[in-house]
KOLLO-160497 format. One record per atom (N, C-alpha, C): x, y, z. Coordinates in steps of 0.1 Angstrom, whole numbers, padded with zeros to 4 digits, always signed. Example, Ala and Ser with C-alpha at 12.3 -4.5 7.8 and 13.67 -1.06 7.14 Angstrom:
<sites>
+0132-0057+0078;+0123-0045+0078;+0132-0033+0078;+0128-0022+0071;+0137-0011+0071;+0129+0000+0079;
</sites>
This chain:
<sites>
+0831+0876+1282;+0832+0890+1279;+0828+0892+1264;+0820+0905+1265;+0817+0908+1250;+0827+0916+1244;+0833+0911+1231;+0843+0919+1224;+0838+0932+1218;+0849+0941+1219;+0847+0954+1210;+0860+0954+1202;+0859+0951+1192;+0872+0951+1182;+0872+0962+1172;+0883+0971+1174;+0883+0983+1167;+0892+0980+1154;+0886+0978+1143;+0893+0974+1131;+0897+0985+1122;+0910+0987+1121;+0912+1000+1113;+0924+0999+1104;+0927+1010+1097;+0942+1009+1091;+0950+1020+1098;+0962+1020+1095;+0972+1029+1101;+0966+1044+1099;+0968+1051+1110;+0966+1067+1110;+0951+1070+1107;+0942+1061+1114;+0927+1063+1113;+0921+1068+1126;+0931+1069+1137;+0925+1073+1149;+0918+1064+1159;+0922+1050+1155;+0916+1039+1165;+0922+1041+1177;+0934+1046+1180;+0938+1046+1193;+0930+1058+1202;+0924+1067+1196;+0916+1076+1203;+0903+1070+1207;+0896+1063+1202;+0885+1056+1205;+0888+1046+1215;+0899+1038+1215;+0903+1027+1223;+0906+1035+1238;+0911+1048+1237;+0914+1055+1249;+0903+1060+1255;+0893+1064+1247;+0879+1070+1252;+0872+1058+1259;+0872+1046+1254;+0867+1035+1260;+0874+1031+1274;+0887+1035+1276;+0895+1028+1286;+0889+1031+1299;+0883+1043+1302;+0881+1046+1317;+0866+1040+1320;+0858+1033+1311;+0847+1029+1315;+0847+1017+1324;+0837+1018+1336;+0839+1008+1346;+0836+0993+1340;+0830+0993+1329;+0825+0979+1324;+0834+0974+1314;+0844+0982+1311;+0854+0978+1299;+0867+0975+1304;+0875+0965+1298;+0887+0962+1302;+0895+0966+1288;+0902+0978+1287;+0909+0981+1274;+0923+0981+1274;+0928+0973+1263;+0942+0970+1261;+0949+0983+1259;+0961+0985+1264;+0969+0999+1265;+0975+1000+1250;+0976+0990+1244;+0984+0989+1231;+0976+0980+1221;+0980+0981+1207;+0974+0973+1197;+0975+0958+1199;+0962+0953+1195;+0964+0936+1198;+0958+0931+1184;+0963+0924+1177;+0959+0916+1165;+0954+0902+1168;+0945+0897+1159;+0943+0882+1159;+0956+0876+1154;+0954+0864+1150;+0966+0856+1146;+0970+0861+1131;+0984+0861+1127;+0988+0865+1115;+0986+0853+1106;+0983+0855+1094;+0978+0843+1086;+0990+0842+1076;+0997+0831+1077;+1009+0828+1069;+1008+0820+1059;+0993+0815+1055;+0991+0806+1047;+0988+0813+1033;+0984+0825+1031;+0981+0832+1021;+0991+0841+1015;+0995+0851+1022;+1005+0861+1018;+1011+0867+1030;+1022+0862+1036;+1028+0867+1047;+1038+0877+1046;+1036+0888+1053;+1046+0899+1053;+1053+0898+1065;+1068+0896+1063;+1074+0894+1075;+1074+0906+1085;+1073+0916+1077;+1072+0931+1086;+1058+0934+1093;+1049+0926+1089;+1036+0927+1096;+1030+0940+1094;+1031+0948+1083;+1025+0961+1081;+1011+0960+1079;+1003+0971+1077;+0990+0971+1073;+0988+0965+1061;+0979+0956+1061;+0976+0948+1047;+0978+0934+1051;+0987+0931+1060;+0990+0916+1063;+0977+0910+1069;+0974+0898+1063;+0961+0893+1067;+0962+0886+1081;+0951+0887+1087;+0950+0880+1102;+0937+0872+1101;+0935+0863+1112;+0923+0855+1112;+0919+0852+1124;+0906+0849+1127;+0903+0844+1140;+0905+0828+1139;+0913+0823+1148;+0916+0809+1149;+0904+0800+1152;+0906+0786+1148;+0897+0777+1152;+0900+0769+1165;+0890+0763+1169;+0891+0753+1182;+0899+0743+1179;+0900+0736+1166;+0909+0726+1163;+0922+0732+1165;+0927+0744+1162;+0940+0749+1166;+0943+0748+1180;+0934+0754+1188;+0936+0752+1203;+0940+0739+1207;+0931+0729+1203;+0933+0716+1208;+0945+0710+1205;+0950+0713+1190;+0964+0710+1187;+0975+0715+1194;+0973+0727+1200;+0984+0734+1207;+0985+0728+1222;+0974+0722+1225;+0975+0715+1238;+0972+0723+1249;+0977+0736+1250;+0974+0746+1261;+0974+0761+1257;+0968+0769+1265;+0966+0784+1261;+0979+0790+1259;+0990+0787+1265;+1004+0793+1265;+1009+0791+1251;+1009+0780+1245;+1013+0776+1233;+1003+0780+1222;+0991+0781+1225;+0980+0786+1215;+0983+0800+1213;+0986+0809+1223;+0988+0823+1221;+1002+0826+1220;+1010+0817+1217;+1024+0819+1215;+1030+0827+1226;+1029+0824+1237;+1034+0831+1249;+1045+0823+1254;+1057+0830+1254;+1070+0823+1259;+1069+0821+1273;+1078+0812+1280;+1077+0811+1294;+1083+0823+1302;+1093+0830+1295;+1099+0842+1299;+1097+0853+1291;+1094+0865+1296;+1092+0877+1289;+1105+0879+1281;+1103+0882+1268;+1116+0886+1260;+1121+0900+1265;+1134+0901+1265;+1140+0912+1268;+1139+0923+1258;+1135+0935+1261;+1132+0947+1252;+1146+0955+1251;+1150+0954+1238;+1163+0962+1236;+1162+0978+1237;+1172+0982+1246;+1173+0996+1247;+1185+1004+1240;+1191+0996+1231;+1202+1001+1223;+1197+1008+1211;+1206+1021+1209;+1202+1029+1198;+1199+1022+1185;+1188+1025+1178;+1185+1020+1165;+1180+1004+1164;+1181+0999+1177;+1176+0985+1178;+1163+0984+1189;+1159+0996+1193;+1148+0997+1203;+1135+0991+1195;+1126+0986+1201;+1114+0982+1197;+1103+0982+1207;+1091+0982+1202;+1080+0982+1211;+1078+0969+1218;+1072+0970+1231;+1070+0959+1240;+1057+0950+1235;+1060+0937+1235;+1049+0928+1229;+1036+0929+1238;+1038+0930+1250;+1029+0931+1261;+1023+0944+1261;+1031+0954+1259;+1027+0969+1261;+1029+0976+1273;+1033+0968+1284;+1034+0971+1297;+1047+0965+1304;+1056+0975+1310;+1066+0970+1317;+1069+0979+1329;+1078+0978+1336;+1080+0985+1348;+1080+1002+1345;+1071+1008+1350;+1068+1022+1347;+1069+1026+1332;+1063+1017+1323;+1063+1021+1310;+1049+1016+1304;+1043+1024+1297;+1030+1020+1286;+1034+1024+1274;+1031+1016+1266;+1035+1015+1250;+1029+1029+1244;+1016+1033+1248;+1009+1043+1242;+1010+1055+1250;+1016+1057+1262;+1019+1069+1271;+1030+1075+1265;+1029+1083+1255;+1040+1092+1249;+1045+1102+1259;+1038+1109+1266;+1041+1123+1272;+1041+1122+1287;+1038+1111+1293;+1037+1113+1309;+1043+1102+1315;+1046+1103+1327;+1050+1092+1336;+1039+1085+1342;+1039+1072+1342;+1026+1064+1348;+1033+1053+1355;+1032+1054+1367;+1037+1040+1375;+1029+1029+1372;+1034+1019+1367;+1028+1007+1363;+1036+0995+1362;+1030+0982+1363;+1039+0971+1361;+1029+0960+1356;+1038+0949+1351;+1031+0938+1345;+1038+0926+1351;+1032+0917+1358;+1036+0904+1365;+1037+0895+1356;+1048+0892+1348;+1048+0882+1335;+1046+0869+1341;+1052+0867+1352;+1050+0851+1357;+1037+0847+1361;+1030+0858+1366;+1017+0856+1370;+1008+0853+1356;+1011+0862+1348;+1004+0861+1334;+1006+0846+1329;+1018+0840+1331;+1018+0826+1324;+1013+0816+1331;+1015+0817+1346;+1009+0808+1354;+0994+0808+1353;+0987+0818+1352;+0974+0821+1350;+0969+0813+1337;+0975+0816+1327;+0973+0808+1313;+0972+0792+1316;+0985+0788+1323;+0985+0773+1324;+0975+0768+1335;+0968+0776+1344;+0957+0770+1353;+0943+0772+1344;+0943+0779+1335;+0930+0780+1327;+0927+0772+1316;+0935+0761+1315;+0933+0753+1303;+0919+0743+1305;+0914+0743+1317;+0903+0735+1317;+0889+0741+1312;+0880+0735+1307;+0866+0741+1303;+0870+0752+1293;+0880+0747+1284;+0878+0757+1271;+0871+0750+1259;+0858+0754+1257;+0850+0747+1248;+0848+0754+1235;+0855+0768+1233;+0852+0776+1223;+0864+0786+1223;+0864+0792+1210;+0874+0801+1210;+0872+0814+1218;+0859+0817+1220;+0855+0826+1230;+0862+0824+1244;+0860+0812+1248;+0864+0808+1261;+0879+0810+1261;+0887+0805+1252;+0901+0807+1250;+0905+0822+1252;+0899+0831+1245;+0901+0845+1248;+0898+0851+1259;+0886+0847+1264;+0884+0852+1277;+0893+0849+1288;+0898+0837+1288;+0911+0831+1297;+0922+0841+1295;+0925+0845+1281;+0936+0854+1281;+0935+0866+1286;+0924+0873+1282;+0920+0885+1288;+0922+0887+1302;+0915+0877+1309;+0914+0877+1323;+0929+0876+1330;+0936+0867+1322;+0950+0865+1327;+0960+0878+1326;+0956+0884+1314;+0963+0895+1312;+0962+0907+1321;+0947+0908+1322;+0945+0921+1331;+0945+0919+1346;+0946+0907+1350;+0949+0904+1364;+0964+0905+1368;+0972+0904+1355;+0987+0904+1358;+0991+0919+1359;+0984+0928+1352;+0985+0941+1350;+0982+0949+1363;+0991+0953+1371;+0986+0962+1384;+0977+0954+1392;+0977+0941+1393;+0968+0933+1404;+0953+0934+1398;+0951+0935+1385;+0937+0936+1380;+0929+0949+1381;+0938+0960+1383;+0933+0972+1384;+0926+0977+1373;+0927+0972+1361;+0919+0978+1350;+0910+0967+1343;+0906+0955+1350;+0898+0946+1344;+0883+0949+1344;+0879+0958+1352;+0866+0964+1351;+0856+0952+1356;+0844+0954+1353;+0834+0945+1355;+0834+0931+1349;+0842+0931+1337;+0844+0921+1329;+0830+0917+1319;+0824+0927+1316;+0813+0928+1308;+0819+0929+1293;+0828+0938+1291;+0833+0941+1280;+0850+0941+1279;+0854+0938+1267;+0868+0940+1266;+0872+0945+1251;+0879+0956+1253;+0881+0965+1241;+0896+0964+1235;+0898+0961+1223;+0913+0962+1217;+0912+0966+1204;+0922+0972+1199;+0923+0979+1186;+0934+0974+1178;+0934+0974+1166;+0947+0971+1156;+0945+0980+1144;+0958+0984+1142;+0958+0995+1129;+0957+0986+1115;+0959+0973+1117;+0957+0964+1105;+0944+0955+1106;+0936+0960+1116;+0925+0951+1118;+0913+0951+1106;+0914+0960+1099;+0905+0960+1086;+0907+0949+1078;+0919+0944+1079;+0924+0932+1070;+0923+0919+1076;+0914+0917+1087;+0909+0904+1094;+0903+0896+1082;+0908+0884+1079;+0903+0874+1068;+0889+0869+1070;+0887+0866+1081;+0872+0857+1084;+0864+0865+1094;+0858+0877+1089;+0849+0885+1096;+0837+0876+1102;+0832+0866+1093;+0822+0859+1096;+0824+0850+1108;+0835+0845+1110;+0840+0836+1119;+0841+0844+1133;+0845+0858+1133;+0845+0865+1143;+0832+0867+1149;+0820+0871+1142;+0807+0872+1147;+0801+0858+1151;+0806+0847+1146;+0801+0834+1151;+0807+0830+1164;+0820+0832+1165;+0827+0828+1177;+0824+0838+1189;+0825+0850+1187;+0822+0860+1198;+0808+0865+1197;+0799+0858+1204;+0785+0862+1206;+0783+0876+1211;+0773+0882+1205;+0769+0895+1210;+0781+0906+1213;+0791+0903+1203;+0802+0912+1202;+0802+0921+1190;+0811+0931+1189;+0810+0942+1178;+0824+0943+1173;+0822+0949+1160;+0834+0954+1154;+0832+0969+1150;+0840+0978+1153;+0840+0993+1150;+0851+0996+1140;+0846+1002+1130;+0856+1007+1119;+0857+1022+1116;+0867+1027+1118;+0869+1042+1115;+0871+1048+1104;+0866+1057+1098;+0870+1062+1086;+0874+1076+1086;+0885+1080+1079;+0892+1093+1082;+0894+1102+1067;+0892+1114+1070;+0893+1122+1058;+0907+1119+1052;+0909+1119+1037;+0921+1116+1030;+0932+1124+1033;+0930+1137+1033;+0942+1146+1037;+0948+1144+1049;+0941+1143+1059;+0947+1142+1074;+0953+1127+1073;+0947+1119+1068;+0954+1105+1066;+0967+1107+1058;+0968+1112+1048;+0981+1112+1039;+0990+1122+1047;+0987+1131+1053;+0995+1141+1060;+1000+1134+1072;+0993+1126+1080;+0999+1119+1093;+1009+1109+1088;+1005+1100+1077;+1015+1091+1071;+1027+1097+1066;+1026+1108+1058;+1038+1115+1055;+1047+1120+1066;+1042+1124+1076;+1048+1129+1088;+1056+1117+1093;+1050+1105+1094;+1056+1092+1099;+1066+1090+1091;+1066+1090+1078;+1077+1084+1069;+1090+1097+1069;+1084+1110+1070;+1093+1118+1070;+1103+1118+1083;+1097+1115+1093;+1105+1113+1106;+1114+1103+1105;+1112+1092+1097;+1121+1082+1094;+1133+1087+1088;+1129+1096+1077;+1139+1102+1068;+1147+1111+1077;+1144+1119+1086;+1150+1129+1094;+1157+1123+1105;+1154+1110+1108;+1162+1104+1119;+1155+1104+1132;+1142+1110+1133;+1135+1111+1146;+1130+1098+1150;+1126+1090+1140;+1120+1077+1142;+1106+1079+1149;+1105+1072+1161;+1092+1073+1169;+1095+1079+1183;+1105+1088+1184;+1108+1094+1196;+1097+1108+1194;+1092+1111+1206;+1084+1122+1204;+1089+1135+1205;+1102+1136+1208;+1109+1148+1206;+1125+1146+1206;+1132+1154+1198;+1128+1164+1191;+1123+1159+1176;+1114+1166+1169;+1110+1161+1157;+1111+1172+1147;+1113+1167+1134;+1114+1179+1125;+1104+1189+1122;+1107+1202+1122;+1098+1212+1119;+1089+1208+1107;+1076+1215+1108;+1068+1213+1096;+1073+1218+1085;+1080+1228+1082;+1085+1235+1070;+1094+1225+1063;+1101+1216+1071;+1110+1206+1065;+1103+1194+1059;+1092+1191+1067;+1083+1179+1063;+1076+1184+1052;+1072+1197+1050;+1064+1201+1038;+1073+1199+1025;+1086+1200+1027;+1094+1201+1016;+1100+1184+1012;+1096+1177+1021;+1097+1162+1019;+1090+1157+1008;+1095+1149+1000;+1089+1144+0989;+1093+1129+0985;+1102+1125+0992;+1108+1109+0990;+1097+1098+0995;+1085+1100+0991;+1074+1091+0995;+1066+1088+0984;+1058+1078+0984;+1048+1074+0973;+1034+1078+0976;+1032+1091+0971;+1019+1095+0974;+1008+1089+0968;+1010+1083+0955;+0999+1075+0949;+0997+1063+0958;+1007+1056+0963;+1004+1045+0971;+0997+1047+0982;+0998+1060+0990;+0989+1063+1002;+0976+1065+0997;+0973+1072+0986;+0960+1074+0980;+0953+1061+0978;+0960+1052+0971;+0955+1039+0969;+0950+1031+0979;+0959+1030+0991;+0955+1024+1002;+0942+1031+1008;+0941+1043+1009;+0928+1049+1013;+0916+1045+1005;+0918+1045+0992;+0907+1042+0983;+0902+1028+0986;+0912+1017+0987;+0910+1005+0987;+0903+1002+1003;+0907+1009+1012;+0899+1007+1025;+0886+1012+1026;+0883+1023+1019;+0870+1028+1018;+0860+1016+1012;+0865+1012+0999;+0857+1001+0994;+0854+0989+1001;+0865+0984+1007;+0866+0973+1016;+0854+0973+1026;+0855+0987+1034;+0847+0988+1046;+0832+0990+1040;+0829+0995+1027;+0815+0995+1023;+0811+0979+1020;+0820+0971+1015;+0814+0958+1013;+0814+0952+1026;+0822+0952+1036;+0820+0945+1047;+0807+0949+1053;+0803+0963+1053;+0791+0968+1058;+0778+0961+1053;+0779+0960+1039;+0769+0952+1031;+0767+0937+1035;+0781+0930+1036;+0779+0915+1039;+0775+0914+1055;+0778+0922+1062;+0773+0920+1077;+0763+0930+1083;+0755+0933+1074;+0745+0943+1078;+0737+0938+1088;+0735+0923+1092;+0727+0918+1101;+0735+0916+1116;+0748+0920+1116;+0756+0919+1126;+0760+0934+1131;+0764+0933+1145;+0768+0946+1148;+0780+0953+1144;+0783+0956+1131;+0793+0962+1126;+0791+0978+1125;+0798+0984+1132;+0796+0998+1134;+0807+1008+1127;+0803+1017+1117;+0814+1024+1111;+0810+1040+1115;+0823+1046+1118;+0821+1060+1121;+0832+1069+1117;+0831+1080+1115;+0840+1092+1110;+0849+1095+1121;+0862+1096+1119;+0871+1101+1131;+0868+1114+1132;+0866+1123+1120;+0863+1137+1123;+0850+1140+1133;+0841+1131+1132;+0829+1131+1141;+0833+1130+1155;+0841+1120+1156;+0844+1116+1171;+0855+1128+1176;+0862+1134+1168;+0869+1144+1175;+0863+1156+1176;+0853+1161+1168;+0846+1174+1167;+0834+1173+1176;+0826+1162+1176;+0813+1161+1186;+0815+1148+1191;+0824+1148+1202;+0826+1134+1210;+0815+1129+1216;+0806+1138+1223;+0797+1133+1231;+0786+1126+1224;+0781+1132+1211;+0771+1127+1204;+0775+1115+1197;+0787+1113+1193;+0793+1101+1186;+0794+1091+1196;+0799+1094+1209;+0800+1083+1219;+0787+1077+1223;+0777+1085+1225;+0765+1082+1228;+0759+1074+1218;+0760+1076+1206;+0755+1068+1195;+0763+1053+1194;+0775+1054+1197;+0783+1042+1196;+0778+1033+1208;+0777+1039+1222;+0773+1031+1233;+0758+1025+1229;+0749+1033+1222;+0738+1026+1221;+0738+1016+1211;+0745+1014+1201;+0749+1004+1194;+0756+0990+1202;+0763+0993+1211;+0770+0985+1219;+0762+0980+1229;+0750+0986+1231;+0743+0982+1244;+0751+0984+1257;+0758+0996+1256;+0767+1000+1268;+0762+1013+1273;+0763+1013+1288;+0755+1024+1296;+0765+1036+1292;+0760+1048+1288;+0771+1060+1287;+0773+1065+1299;+0785+1067+1300;+0793+1074+1311;+0800+1087+1307;+0800+1096+1315;+0806+1109+1313;+0823+1106+1310;+0829+1097+1316;+0843+1094+1314;+0846+1089+1299;+0836+1087+1292;+0837+1082+1278;+0842+1096+1269;+0841+1107+1275;+0844+1119+1268;+0859+1125+1271;+0866+1115+1280;+0880+1118+1282;+0889+1107+1280;+0898+1110+1270;+0907+1096+1266;+0916+1094+1278;+0916+1083+1283;+0926+1079+1295;+0934+1066+1290;+0944+1064+1297;+0953+1053+1295;+0956+1049+1311;+0954+1036+1314;+0954+1032+1328;+0946+1040+1336;+0934+1044+1332;+0925+1052+1339;+0931+1066+1342;+0943+1070+1335;+0948+1083+1339;+0945+1091+1324;+0945+1103+1326;+0945+1112+1314;+0956+1109+1305;+0951+1107+1291;+0960+1103+1279;+0964+1116+1272;+0976+1120+1271;+0981+1130+1263;+0981+1129+1248;+0979+1118+1243;+0978+1115+1228;+0991+1110+1223;+0990+1106+1211;+1001+1102+1203;+1005+1111+1190;+1000+1122+1192;+0999+1132+1181;+1014+1136+1176;+1015+1140+1165;+1028+1145+1159;+1029+1161+1163;+1018+1166+1169;+1017+1178+1172;+1021+1180+1187;+1026+1171+1194;+1028+1172+1208;+1017+1168+1219;+1021+1169+1231;+1011+1164+1241;+0998+1175+1241;+0985+1168+1242;+0975+1175+1242;+0965+1169+1253;+0958+1177+1261;+0947+1170+1270;+0935+1168+1262;+0926+1160+1266;+0915+1158+1261;+0914+1154+1246;+0904+1156+1241;+0900+1153+1226;+0902+1167+1219;+0912+1166+1207;+0916+1177+1198;+0916+1173+1185;+0908+1184+1177;+0907+1180+1163;+0916+1192+1156;+0923+1187+1147;+0931+1198+1138;+0933+1194+1125;+0929+1204+1115;+0931+1202+1101;+0945+1206+1097;+0956+1200+1102;+0968+1205+1102;+0976+1200+1089;+0968+1193+1080;+0975+1190+1068;+0980+1198+1059;+0975+1212+1059;+0981+1221+1053;+0995+1225+1056;+0999+1223+1068;+1011+1227+1073;+1022+1216+1068;+1015+1204+1065;+1024+1191+1061;+1026+1190+1046;+1014+1192+1039;+1014+1188+1025;+1016+1200+1015;+1023+1199+1006;+1026+1210+0997;+1012+1213+0988;+1011+1225+0982;+0999+1228+0974;+1000+1216+0963;+1010+1214+0956;+1009+1204+0945;+1004+1189+0951;+1007+1186+0963;+1002+1174+0969;+0988+1174+0972;+0984+1185+0979;+0969+1188+0979;+0962+1188+0966;+0966+1193+0956;+0959+1195+0945;+0958+1181+0938;+0968+1172+0939;+0967+1160+0934;+0958+1150+0942;+0958+1151+0955;+0949+1144+0963;+0935+1147+0960;+0934+1160+0959;+0919+1164+0954;+0913+1158+0941;+0924+1159+0931;+0921+1153+0918;+0918+1138+0919;+0924+1130+0926;+0923+1116+0928;+0911+1112+0938;+0907+1121+0946;+0897+1116+0957;+0886+1124+0958;+0883+1135+0950;+0873+1144+0951;+0859+1138+0953;+0857+1128+0943;+0845+1121+0941;+0841+1113+0954;+0849+1106+0958;+0848+1099+0971;+0845+1106+0982;+0853+1118+0984;+0851+1127+0997;+0838+1133+0995;+0833+1137+0982;+0819+1143+0982;+0809+1133+0987;+0811+1121+0984;+0800+1110+0988;+0801+1108+1004;+0814+1107+1008;+0817+1106+1024;+0810+1118+1031;+0812+1131+1026;+0806+1142+1033;+0792+1144+1033;+0785+1135+1024;+0770+1136+1026;+0765+1129+1039;+0774+1121+1046;+0769+1115+1058;+0778+1120+1069;+0772+1126+1079;+0780+1132+1090;+0771+1127+1104;+0765+1115+1103;+0762+1111+1117;+0767+1096+1120;+0764+1092+1133;+0770+1078+1137;+0760+1070+1142;+0758+1057+1137;+0768+1051+1127;+0768+1058+1113;+0779+1058+1106;+0780+1062+1093;+0775+1050+1085;+0765+1056+1076;+0759+1046+1066;+0766+1045+1053;+0778+1040+1054;+0788+1040+1045;+0783+1032+1032;+0774+1021+1035;+0769+1014+1024;+0760+1020+1013;+0757+1033+1019;+0748+1039+1010;+0755+1050+1000;+0768+1050+1001;+0775+1056+0991;+0773+1051+0977;+0772+1059+0966;+0771+1057+0952;+0783+1048+0947;+0780+1036+0944;+0793+1025+0941;+0800+1029+0931;+0794+1038+0920;+0801+1041+0910;+0814+1049+0913;+0814+1056+0925;+0825+1064+0928;+0835+1057+0936;+0833+1046+0939;+0843+1037+0948;+0853+1031+0937;+0864+1029+0943;+0876+1024+0938;+0875+1008+0938;+0876+1004+0926;+0875+0988+0923;+0865+0981+0931;+0854+0987+0931;+0842+0981+0938;+0837+0968+0933;+0835+0968+0920;+0831+0956+0913;+0840+0945+0914;+0854+0948+0913;+0864+0937+0914;+0864+0932+0929;+0865+0942+0938;+0866+0937+0953;+0853+0929+0956;+0841+0934+0950;+0828+0926+0954;+0831+0910+0949;+0835+0911+0938;+0838+0897+0933;+0847+0890+0941;+0859+0896+0944;+0869+0889+0953;+0863+0886+0968;+0854+0894+0972;+0848+0891+0984;+0843+0878+0988;+0838+0872+0976;+0831+0859+0979;+0840+0848+0980;+0854+0850+0981;+0863+0842+0986;+0874+0847+0993;+0873+0843+1008;+0881+0850+1017;+0897+0851+1012;+0902+0840+1006;+0916+0838+1002;+0921+0850+0993;+0910+0850+0982;+0913+0860+0971;+0911+0874+0976;+0901+0876+0984;+0901+0890+0988;+0912+0894+0997;+0915+0887+1006;+0926+0891+1016;+0939+0891+1007;+0942+0885+0995;+0954+0884+0988;+0953+0898+0981;+0942+0902+0975;+0941+0915+0969;+0943+0927+0978;+0938+0926+0988;+0939+0935+1000;+0955+0938+1006;+0961+0927+1005;+0976+0927+1011;+0985+0932+1000;+0981+0930+0987;+0991+0934+0977;+0986+0949+0974;+0973+0954+0977;+0971+0968+0975;+0979+0976+0984;+0983+0971+0997;+0989+0977+1007;+1006+0977+1006;+1008+0967+1000;+1024+0964+0998;+1031+0976+0993;+1039+0982+0999;+1048+0993+0994;+1042+1008+0997;+1031+1007+1007;+1026+1021+1009;+1034+1030+1016;+1045+1024+1022;+1055+1032+1028;+1069+1034+1020;+1067+1031+1008;+1080+1029+0998;+1086+1044+0999;+1099+1045+0997;+1106+1057+0994;+1110+1058+0978;+1109+1070+0974;+1113+1074+0961;+1130+1076+0960;+1135+1069+0950;+1151+1073+0950;+1153+1084+0942;+1160+1093+0948;+1163+1108+0942;+1177+1111+0943;+1181+1121+0934;+1195+1125+0935;+1197+1132+0951;+1209+1132+0955;+1213+1140+0966;+1210+1155+0965;+1204+1159+0975;+1202+1173+0975;+1203+1179+0989;+1200+1194+0989;+1201+1199+1003;+1194+1194+1014;+1181+1189+1010;+1172+1182+1021;+1178+1171+1026;+1186+1163+1019;+1194+1149+1022;+1205+1155+1034;+1210+1166+1030;+1221+1168+1039;+1217+1175+1052;+1204+1182+1052;+1200+1187+1063;+1194+1173+1071;+1187+1164+1066;+1183+1152+1072;+1195+1145+1081;+1207+1145+1073;+1219+1138+1079;+1223+1144+1093;+1225+1158+1091;+1226+1166+1104;+1218+1165+1115;+1203+1166+1111;+1193+1164+1120;+1193+1152+1127;+1197+1141+1120;+1196+1128+1126;+1209+1126+1138;+1219+1134+1134;+1230+1134+1143;+1226+1143+1157;+1219+1153+1154;+1214+1162+1164;+1204+1155+1173;+1195+1146+1167;+1185+1137+1175;+1193+1128+1184;+1203+1122+1178;+1213+1112+1185;+1218+1118+1199;+1224+1131+1198;+1228+1138+1208;+1218+1142+1218;+1206+1143+1213;+1196+1148+1224;+1191+1135+1230;+1193+1122+1226;+1189+1111+1232;+1198+1104+1240;+1211+1110+1240;+1222+1104+1250;+1218+1104+1265;+1213+1114+1269;+1209+1114+1285;+1199+1102+1286;+1188+1101+1277;+1179+1090+1278;+1186+1076+1278;+1194+1075+1268;+1202+1062+1266;+1210+1058+1280;+1216+1069+1286;+1223+1067+1299;+1213+1062+1310;+1201+1070+1310;+1192+1066+1321;+1186+1052+1318;+1183+1048+1308;+1178+1036+1306;+1189+1024+1307;+1201+1028+1307;+1211+1018+1310;+1214+1018+1326;+1216+1029+1333;+1218+1028+1347;+1205+1027+1355;+1194+1033+1350;+1183+1032+1359;+1170+1028+1351;+1171+1016+1346;+1160+1010+1336;+1145+1012+1339;+1144+1012+1352;+1128+1013+1357;+1125+1025+1364;+1134+1036+1361;+1129+1050+1366;+1125+1058+1355;+1114+1067+1358;+1110+1076+1349;+1104+1072+1335;+1103+1082+1328;+1097+1078+1315;+1106+1072+1306;+1103+1061+1299;+1112+1052+1291;+1112+1059+1276;+1104+1066+1274;+1101+1075+1262;+1105+1070+1249;+1106+1057+1245;+1105+1051+1231;+1091+1044+1232;+1084+1047+1221;+1070+1040+1219;+1069+1037+1204;
</sites>
């Protein structure tokens, strides 16, 4: 299977591209994020946030592990997913009875046969001569166990995305191991990136966490300022520079960069250009985001939406002072980015003098360990909260969090008494 790895940072729209690829008959598309191996040797983040280094493993690691199950750290029995309040977490597999990790707004009847998945991995230990073989075996075992192989497709391509994928440590090894495969990197406007991440942090502040409703109204989010705006701007700048250098280093490989805004505004032209680079036959289904081959209603903070939607909603989320500060810090970079509106995005043609830490990152990029350490440190603390005196907004947040708990009592009762019925609505 040829790999399509969508390597992004958080809030850059990688889920949308993954869902657009989902319906194609030649593509097996994972329903939720899938990372490569976490690198614990350089700089390990226990929380595994964006910036945590990952790596493509070696065949020697597989040989030492003795079998696929151990190699991919798959337990014999599926771990129980907690449904207790404030202890809920995402499902590692992404699928359980009548639940899909990225299906925020709809009921989808689905299931994952975990025993079949484990048994299949144990049977596929023969003839593993490369890391590509090992991953192919894992992909086939996974998709065969999910609704009896309904979403496996023709096995020509497998697509997966990761919001920390830009911080893969050894891109060179990826291209060496996965022949004829591709990496796709999305770039996003700094304003919508910051607004989206601010909304995520604000929802934690107001107690709504990742529940799709109820969530705090925009006017409250706009007043929220207990987050590190400078850190978010830094992460965006660092990611832009890293992408430029990656494009320079791997210009002879199929590394594709696109703008999220282009994908959302002109989906057909963007997808046709991506298909051309992937050597994938264009299909009209690529214009409709789906999950498990059914219409996907998004994971937007703005509620359920059909199809592809683009919104410059950042002015509803960011204050004038925040927008002015972002413009001051990033106007030169955005001017350069806005010169290019085609796909693939020729990001390596940006004037280097406007990039953040270009010379330093270029120097560090000569050594995998040094560059990944720089990137990890640059992202550490990007979701930090500022310590402020108690104010009226804190009081509002306290009572809003209690309101959310009351709204979720019916859901908690349903999960306890009827765990496999209806929407599980935590994601």
